[in-house]
Every structure is written in structure tokens, then in C-alpha cells.
C-alpha positions in Angstrom: 0.0 0.0 0.0 1.4 3.4 -1.0 1.3 6.5 1.3 -1.5 8.0 -0.9 -3.5 4.8 -0.8 -3.2 4.7 3.0 -4.3 8.3 3.2 -7.4 7.5 1.2 -8.6 5.0 3.9 -8.9 7.8 6.4 -12.0 9.8 7.3 -10.3 12.7 9.2 -12.8 13.2 12.0 -13.8 15.8 14.6 -17.2 15.2 16.3 -16.6 16.3 19.9 -19.6 18.5 21.0 -17.3 21.1 22.5 -15.2 21.5 19.3 -15.3 25.0 17.7 -16.0 26.2 14.2 -12.3 26.9 13.6 -11.5 23.4 14.7 -13.8 22.0 12.0 -12.4 24.2 9.4 -8.8 23.1 10.4 -9.9 19.5 10.0 -11.0 20.2 6.5 -7.8 22.0 5.6 -5.8 19.1 7.0 -7.9 16.6 5.1 -7.3 18.5 1.9 -3.5 18.9 2.5 -3.0 15.2 3.3 -5.3 13.6 0.7 -7.7 11.9 3.1 -10.9 10.3 1.9 -13.1 12.7 3.8 -13.4 15.3 6.5 -16.1 14.2 8.9 -17.5 17.0 11.0 -20.6 18.0 12.9 -23.7 18.8 10.7 -23.5 22.5 11.8 -20.3 23.0 9.8 -21.1 21.1 6.6 -21.5 24.3 4.6 -18.1 25.5 5.8 -16.6 22.1 4.8 -18.1 22.3 1.4 -16.6 25.7 0.8 -13.1 24.6 1.9 -13.1 21.3 0.1 -14.6 22.5 -3.2 -12.5 21.3 -6.1 -10.6 18.7 -4.1 -11.0 14.9 -4.0 -11.9 15.0 -0.3 -15.5 14.2 0.5 -17.6 16.2 3.0 -18.8 13.7 5.6 -21.2 14.3 8.5 -23.2 12.4 11.1 -27.0 11.9 11.4 -28.8 10.7 14.5 -25.6 11.0 16.4 -24.5 9.6 18.8 -27.5 7.6 20.2 -29.6 6.9 17.1 -32.9 7.2 18.9 -34.5 9.9 16.7 -37.5 8.9 14.5 -36.8 8.0 10.9 -38.5 11.2 9.6 -36.1 13.3 11.7 -33.1 11.4 10.5 -34.2 11.8 6.8 -34.8 15.5 7.3 -31.4 15.9 9.0 -29.7 14.0 6.1 -31.6 16.1 3.5 -30.3 19.3 5.1 -26.7 18.0 5.2 -26.9 16.9 1.6 -28.3 20.4 0.6 -25.4 22.0 2.4 -22.9 19.9 0.4 -22.3 16.6 2.3 -21.7 13.6 0.0 -21.1 11.0 2.8 -23.7 10.5 5.5 -22.8 8.4 8.6 -26.1 7.6 10.3 -26.5 5.9 13.7 -28.9 3.0 13.5 -31.9 2.9 15.9 -30.2 0.7 18.5 -33.2 0.4 20.7 -35.4 -0.7 17.9 -32.9 -3.3 16.7 -32.6 -4.7 20.2 -36.3 -4.7 20.5 -36.7 -6.8 17.4 -38.4 -4.0 15.4 -36.5 -4.8 12.3 -39.0 -3.3 9.9 -38.6 0.1 11.7 -34.8 -0.2 11.5 -34.9 -1.1 7.8 -37.3 1.7 6.9 -35.2 4.3 8.6 -32.0 3.2 6.8 -33.9 3.1 3.5 -35.3 6.7 4.1 -31.8 8.1 4.7 -30.3 6.2 1.8 -33.1 7.5 -0.5 -32.5 11.1 0.5 -28.8 10.9 0.3 -28.6 9.0 -3.0 -31.0 11.5 -4.6 -28.3 14.1 -3.9 -25.5 11.8 -5.3 -24.2 10.8 -1.9 -23.6 7.6 0.0 -24.6 6.3 3.5 -22.5 4.6 6.1 -24.6 3.0 8.8 -23.2 3.0 12.4 -24.5 0.0 14.3 -22.6 0.6 17.6 -21.1 -2.9 17.9 -20.3 -2.6 21.6 -24.0 -2.5 22.5 -25.1 -5.4 20.2 -24.9 -9.2 20.3 -23.3 -10.9 17.3 -26.8 -12.0 16.1 -27.9 -8.3 16.2 -24.9 -7.3 14.3 -25.6 -9.8 11.6 -29.3 -8.8 11.4 -28.3 -5.1 11.1 -25.8 -6.0 8.3 -28.5 -7.8 6.3 -30.8 -4.7 6.5 -28.0 -2.3 5.7 -27.2 -4.2 2.5 -30.8 -4.6 1.5 -31.5 -0.9 2.0 -28.6 0.0 -0.3 -26.2 1.6 2.1 -22.5 1.7 1.0 -20.9 0.9 4.3 -21.5 -0.7 7.7 -19.6 1.1 10.4 -18.5 -0.3 13.7 -19.1 2.5 16.2 -19.5 6.1 17.1 -16.6 6.1 19.5 -19.0 7.5 22.1 -20.6 4.2 23.4 -19.9 3.5 27.0 -21.0 0.0 28.0 -21.3 -1.3 31.6 -17.5 -1.2 32.2 -17.7 2.6 31.9 -15.0 2.8 29.2 -15.8 4.1 25.7 -15.5 1.2 23.1 -14.7 1.6 19.5 -13.5 -0.6 16.7 -12.2 -4.1 17.3 -10.6 -6.7 15.0 -13.3 -9.2 15.9 -16.2 -6.9 15.0 -14.6 -5.8 11.7 -14.1 -9.5 10.8 -17.7 -10.3 11.7 -19.1 -7.3 9.7 -17.0 -8.2 6.7 -18.3 -11.8 6.8 -21.9 -10.6 7.1 -22.1 -8.4 4.0 -21.3 -9.0 0.3 -18.5 -7.3 -1.5 -21.0 -4.6 -2.5 -20.9 -3.2 1.0 -17.7 -1.9 2.6 -16.7 -1.8 6.3 -15.7 1.3 8.2 -13.9 0.9 11.5 -14.2 3.8 13.9 -13.5 4.7 17.5 -10.2 4.6 19.4 -7.9 4.1 16.4 -4.7 5.9 17.5 -1.7 3.8 16.4 -0.5 2.7 13.0 -0.5 -1.0 14.2 -4.1 -0.7 15.1 -5.0 0.9 11.8 -3.2 -1.7 9.7 -4.7 -4.5 11.7 -8.2 -3.2 11.1 -7.5 -2.8 7.4 -6.2 -6.4 7.3 -9.3 -7.6 9.1 -11.5 -6.2 6.3 -12.1 -2.5 6.8 -11.6 -0.2 3.9 -12.2 3.1 5.7 -11.0 4.3 9.1 -12.8 7.0 11.1 -10.2 8.6 13.4 -9.2 11.9 14.9 -5.6 10.8 14.7 -5.3 10.8 10.9 -2.2 13.0 10.7 -0.4 11.0 13.4 -1.3 7.8 11.6 -0.1 9.1 8.2 3.1 10.4 9.6 3.8 7.0 11.2 3.0 5.3 7.9 5.4 7.6 6.0 8.1 6.9 8.6 7.5 3.1 8.3 7.6 3.3 4.5 10.9 5.3 4.6 12.7 2.8 6.9 
């Protein structure tokens, strides 16, 4: 893998609620300068990102129903429509975790489909965040089937904000990436996200089957990859 190819696996991400507008704009400038796949920022700053990234190969990415996924389908679709109108071409939506765990699969499918329809009408793609840390393996597989059937482009491991009983935020794991990769066809890609801070972690997740990495450590990872390639 070349340096440029590695850079194109990274969604350079800033989703902290306390982050500032200037921070989001900096993330976009960094994404453009380093050739990342996208800059993933809060919906509030999508228009800013669109302005900064115009004419580049870096996609404008944002999140919908974030971070808990409990909003009604109509609200998520409206949020996605606004983001697309502001220039977003990649929408990372959080699945309705409560509905999935309650067995309300039709509700889950319909909400994914509604966001996919709105986003694809604007020429964009959808990545569906299923929050693996809160699901059983069977629930993960069920979610994957619905995600593929609804026409989403990616299944994504996590928001990075989930805090299970242990009280520690849980993000991407090798086991979850492998399970997701095995649960969808080649038509659907896997995005690993949450807690990816070292090059060894990033490469292991790519080896496990991820093709995109959501991380706030994109520059650190790219510098480490460059150093590794030069040695």
C-alpha cells in the first residue's frame, strides 16, 4: 500500500460536541492537504466544509442521529436532506439501536432506507453506524442484512461514544470488523471507527477487512506510515 492509498482510507474526524467552528475548518484543511478520503465534521459545519473542500478529492462527511440513534426515521431523513443540501456527500447515520434490540426490524430497515433514498438522490452515500459494543453478534448480523438490503454503501462499527457497563468508551475491534466483513457481500464496505490511535491498530483493522478508518488521529497515523515506508 502506498502512502497515498493509506491516506485514502482515512475519514479525518472531529465530532466532539465542545469543538469549535475553527477546529472543524482546520480538520477540512488538514484533510485536503493530506489527501484523506473525507473530512467528517458536525452537521452544523457542513456548509463550511463544502466551501473549503470544493474542487478537491476529499469528500464532505457528517453524522446523522448522532450519537445515540434514537430519533424517528423522519427526523433522520430530514437531517440528512439538510446535510446533503449543504454539500455533504457522505452521511454516517446511527442506527436505531433500541429498535434493533427490541426486534423492530421493519422500523430499522425503513429508517435506513429513508436516509439512503434522501442521500442517494443528492448523489451521496450512506455509512450505517451500528454501535457494535452494544449489540450481540446476532444483532450485528441482522443489522448487516438490513443495511445491505437498504442500499447503504458501508456498515460502520461504532460512534466512539458508546460506554457499556464497564464505563470505558468502546470503538473498533478486530473481531467486529471480521464479523461485519463476513456478514455483507463485496458490494458493502466496512468502516472501522473509534479509538484508532496507532499505526499498528489501523493496519490490523484494514487487514481484518475494513476499507475506511474513522479517526481523529489521521495526521499521526499518516506520519507513522510515512516513517515506516521510509525505513
